[in-house]
C-alpha positions, -999 to +999 in steps of 0.1 A: -934+759+822-916+797+822-894+803+793-857+818+794-840+834+766-835+819+731-811+791+727-785+790+700-810+779+675-832+808+682-857+787+701-871+793+736-854+774+766-873+762+791-861+773+823-841+746+841-837+727+808-811+725+780-816+738+744-821+716+715-790+700+707-769+706+737-756+674+759-744+688+789-706+685+792-703+668+758-713+691+729-739+719+716-751+709+681-751+740+658-786+735+645-788+771+631-758+763+606-781+754+576-799+789+580-763+806+581-744+787+556-769+767+535-756+733+549-762+715+583-732+707+608-712+676+600-702+652+629-664+641+626-664+605+643-628+594+644-618+618+675-649+610+694-655+579+714-680+554+704-703+565+734-700+602+723-710+593+687-738+571+698-750+604+721-750+627+691-768+604+669-795+598+696-799+634+700-807+638+662-832+610+666-849+626+697-851+661+677-867+643+648-889+625+669-899+658+685-908+674+652-876+690+640-879+691+601-847+711+597-818+687+605-803+672+580-789+660+558-764+652+584-730+636+575-712+616+601-676+611+585-644+592+592-666+567+610-651+533+616-672+499+618-676+506+656-688+544+651-707+534+623-729+507+641-732+532+669-750+559+645-771+531+629-783+520+661-799+555+667-807+563+632-811+529+614-824+545+582-790+563+576-772+557+543-736+540+551-709+538+526-682+518+545-654+526+520-658+564+526-663+559+561-694+580+557-730+582+569-758+604+559-790+610+576-818+610+561-806+586+535-818+602+507-800+629+492-817+661+484-831+670+449-801+681+430-795+717+420-768+740+407-740+726+386-723+695+383-694+684+405-669+658+392-646+642+415-618+624+397-590+603+412-555+595+401-556+556+413-578+533+430-558+537+463-574+571+462-609+561+459-619+562+493-613+597+498-624+606+465-658+588+473-660+610+507-656+639+484-685+629+459-708+619+486-704+651+505-711+675+474-743+650+465-757+651+501-752+691+499-773+688+468-753+690+439-753+666+410-721+644+411-702+620+392-671+600+402-642+592+376-615+569+390-582+559+380-569+587+355-536+592+370-510+608+350-487+578+345-514+568+319-519+598+303-544+585+276-567+576+303-572+612+314-573+625+281-601+602+272-622+618+299-614+654+292-649+658+276-666+649+307-647+668+329-653+697+306-690+694+316-684+702+354-688+734+372-663+724+396-637+696+396-624+679+428-590+661+418-576+635+447-543+624+441-513+609+461-476+601+451-463+631+434-500+648+435-494+661+400-528+653+384-548+685+396-523+708+377-525+688+344-565+688+348-569+723+355-546+732+325-574+717+304-604+726+316-622+759+324-638+750+357-622+757+391-605+728+405-604+719+443-569+696+449-574+669+475-540+654+485-541+617+499-519+601+519-509+576+493-474+569+485-438+554+497-413+569+514-406+607+507-444+612+499-447+616+537-481+609+541-495+630+516-470+659+526-454+660+490-486+660+474-500+687+491-469+706+485-469+701+449-506+712+447-499+743+465-472+748+440-490+740+411-484+766+382-518+762+367-545+790+378-578+782+393-568+754+418-577+758+457-561+730+481-576+714+510-559+692+537-546+659+531-573+630+530-599+661+534-626+646+515-656+663+533-637+697+531-629+690+494-666+681+486-679+707+507-661+735+488-668+720+454-707+717+465-703+756+473-687+766+441-710+747+421-744+760+440-751+789+419-739+776+386-766+767+359-773+728+360-762+709+329-780+720+296-795+750+308 
């Protein structure tokens, strides 16, 4: 069969055919992103229909069956039970964390390299978003650790974990309510802090807006802020920061 110009991933496309990763009228997977950015494309599920999510997962399964070995790890984020079921039907070996609403395929995380990423959260209510951040950093190849429930309402809990936090190359801090925890952490450690506002809180917390504004107004230097409940974005940024850091003990 004659070949036309290369497709978006650099591979030739047969005349009359679609490039790898293209589903006409639905999507075009960015299969070249790992080469460009060091991490593959992730799939945000909650804004897509169940059928669309199923089609994407099926395309990854088809590409793997055809011999592509450069696809993963692919993360499916914000996956409710119906969308998670659709992914698992096409990729039955995928890892699934229902609390984080995240699936990863292949299920085994890469061998960790670079510096330690610690994800800390203020309260148990922030845990699902923190877990999304921690899993994202882990599947992007960093060693990770999750520290839960160290909010400043019980400051003694944070103080006892400071030796651990000081081991990290980057710390993600998830908090709702007043969103003050990242500032406190950043004032006590030398590593950069990724502040992750969550939508936890009553009334004037405004679904995380108050926490986000507090974090953007932080007086401690060395803090970067991601969007509300964006655990994936926080974990990705932390993984990039820690990528070139030495492993613990080196």
